N, C-alpha and C positions, 0 to 999 in steps of 0.2 A: 317492271323496273324494280331493281333491288338497290335501295341506297347503300346497303352494307358493302356492296361490290365497288362502291365508289370512294376515292381517297378525300374524305370529307374532313377538314380541320375540326380540332374539338376545342372546347372551353369557350371563351368570351372573346368576340371581336369588335372591330371599329372600322367604320367607313374612312378610307383613307383620302384626305385632302392635301393639295400641294403644300400647304402651310405647314403640314406635319411631317413632312419629309426629313427635314433637318432635326427637328426635335425627337422622333422616334428613332433615328439612326444613332443620335447621341445616348438617348436615354435606355432605349430597349425595356420598356417597363414591363414587369412582370405581369401585369393585369391584361395586356394584350397579347392573346394567343394566336390571332389571325387578323387579316385585313381583307377588306372589300373595296372594288373600285368598279366604275362603270366603264367598260373596255372602250367604248366611243371616245372618253376623254383622254385616252392614254395611247392607242394605236398611233404608231409612226411618231410619237413624241421623242424628238432628238435633244441634243445639248445637254445642258446640265441637269434639267429634269428628267430628260430620258435616262442618264447615267444613275441619278439617285433612285429612279424608280427600279432600274435593274437591280440595283443593291438591295432594294427593300424586296424584291421577289426572290432574291437569293437568301434573304435573312428570315422571312416570315412566310408561313403559309398563306395562300390567297384563295378567295373566291371571286366570282365576277357577277354584276347585277346590271343588266342592260337597261336602256332607256328609250331606245328608238326603233326596236324591231317592229312594233305595231302588230302583234299577233291577230288581233280581231279586225285590223283594217281591210278596206274594200281593194286597195291597191296590191298588186302582186309583192310577196315577199322580196326584200332587197337582197338578191343572191351575193352580190358583191361585198355588201356588209358582213354578211354571214361568213363568207369566205375570209374577209379581213379578220373578223373575231376568232374564227378557227385559227389563222396564223398567230394570233396574238397569244391565245392560249396555248399553243403549242410552243411557242417561242419561251414562254414563261413558266411552263409546266404546271398549269391551272388546269384543274379537271372540272371545276364546278362552275356552270354558266346558267344564270337564271334571268328571267324577264317578267313583266308585269302581265296579268290577264286583262289585257285593255287594249286600246289602239290609240295612235297618236299621229296619224297620217291619212290624207285622202289624196288630194293632188298636191303633194308636198306635205312638210311637216306641219303639224298643228301646235306644236309646243305644250301641249297638255295630254294628260292620261284620261281618256274619255271611256265611259262604260260600253262594254259589248252588250247588246240585247240578250237576255236571257231567254233564248229560244232554242229549240232542237236544230234549226237551221244553223244557228250561230255556233252551236257545239260542233256539229260537222265541219263548218268553215274553219274553227280554231283548230281542231284536231288535225285536218289535213296540213296546215301551215305548220304545226308543231312537228308533226312527222317529216315535213320537208326540212325544216331547220336540223332536226336531229340527224337526218341522213347526212347532211353537209358537214355538220361539226364532228361527226363520228363519235359523238357523245350524247348522253341523255340531257335533256332540258329540264330545268325546274321552272314552275310558274309560281308567281306571287299572287294570293288572293289580294284584290285590290280595293283600295277605298272608292267609293263612287257616291254621287249626290242626286242622281236620278236613274230610273230604270225604264227606258223607252222600249215599248212593245214587249212587255214582260210576259212571258208564258210560264216560267218556272222559278222557282226560288232561287236566290244567290247560291244557297247551299247545294240545291240539286244541280245547278248548272256547274259549279266548280267540281262537285263529284264526278258528274258525267264527262268532263273534259279530262280530269285526271286519269280515269279508268279507260276511256277510249282512246287517248293518245299514249297510254301507259308511260307517262312522265312524272317527274318528281314535282314536290311542293315545297316552295320558299313560304313558311308560315309567317305571316306578318301579325303579331299579337295586337299591335296597335290598330291595324286596320279593322280587325275584328270588332275592337271596342268602337272605333269610330262609327262603323257602320251600324252597330247595335243602337248606338244613340240616335244617329240620324234616321234610321229605318225601323226603329222600335221592336228589337228583339233581344233576346237574353244572349249575351256574349258566351256564357259558359255553356248554354245548350248547343250553340253553334259549333264551338271548339270540341265539345265532346263527341260530335257526329263526323269529325275529319278523320280521314284514313291516316293513321300515325305511320304506318309502314312506308309511306311515300315521303315523309318529311326530310328534306336534306338539312335544313337548318332554320333558324328563327330570326326575325327582326323585332327590335322594340325600338319605339320612338316617342317623341313628344308631338303635340298638336295645339290648335288654337281654337278657344272656345268662341265661336261667332255669337251663338245665342243658346238658351237652356235646351234646345232640341237641335242645334245644329254645330258640329264640329268640323273643323277643316284640318285635313290632314297634311301639316306643314313640314314636320321634321324640323322645327324652329324652336322647341322648348324642352325642357326637362321632362322626362318621363314622370307621369302621375302614379300615384298609389294603385287606383283600379287597373292600370295597365301592368304594373308589377305583380299584383295579386292574380290577373289572368295568366301572366308568364308562369308563375308558381303553379297554377292550375294545370298549364301545359306539361310541366315537369312532372307532375303528379300522375297525369294520365298517361304521357308518352315515354316517360323517363327524361333524364337530363339530356339535352340537345345542345349543339352547338348554337349560341345566340349572339348576334351582332347589334350594337348600338348604331343607329342611323342619326345623323345630324347634318342638315343641308343648309340652314340659314341661322342667323344669329349665332354663329358659332362661337363659344366661349374659348378662352385659352384651354389648352390641352390637358394640364393637370385636373381643370374642373370637370372635363369630359370623363377622365380616367376615374373619378370617383363613381360615376355610373356604371363603368365597365367592371370596376371592382364590385359593385353591387349585383351585377349579373354573376360574377365568379362566386360571391357569398351565397347567392340562391342555388347555384348549382351544387356548391360543396353541401349545402344543407339538404338537398333532396337526394345526394348520392348516399348520405348515411342511412343506416338502418333505421326503420321507423321508430324504434325504442329508444335511439339516441339524438332524435332530432329535438330541438330546443321549442 
């Protein structure tokens, strides 16, 4: 899979919430170059919100990041959901669809993102499901490196598992910088070393987000706080290693007023501008 063949929005992005529909339509802030939604939250949405959303997709480039595909789950892929997502992407002219490398269903939805066992059998299981989804979508699928808090039945490292899935499924990577940082604290590895071993040629775009410090050695990936300095520094390392890539700010809880969020989106833009400059001109 070659990300360069896809229409990937550039610059800095923001996860769209319904409360932002009006303010973003009125302001069109220069700091927001693209928007991201979970398609499940917007499929078949009608009325005022539906009209506002359609106006947004005509005004901004969009990417989508799913919540309920359950790539690692034991139950068959929900083919009707995938077909509905394809229709949504086609309707709004959206090319990029990503999902978590995790699972969230068994006999029904579990309403949490649970870790896939890091085993060779799980690699083969997930790869088959990714290929099935890509065939229905008639698009490449991007997978996100997920945060996790336990590794049941582990036979290989998180990094080796992720590398194997990306290679064998020939799919894209949504690189979540915060998830690398969270996992590095919770599981005791060096975030920079993990980042350096990722296949940069598969990166579609990046996520940054905040988290909650439960304890000195336990971080919870909440998307409910400001991005902290070590995560910003890891984002800069990603730019240094892979070049400047599209980067989106996630904020799902404790959502502040839009102007406050835009200061973090502007920081993404500033970092991108710094790393686009020739080395001799960087401050």
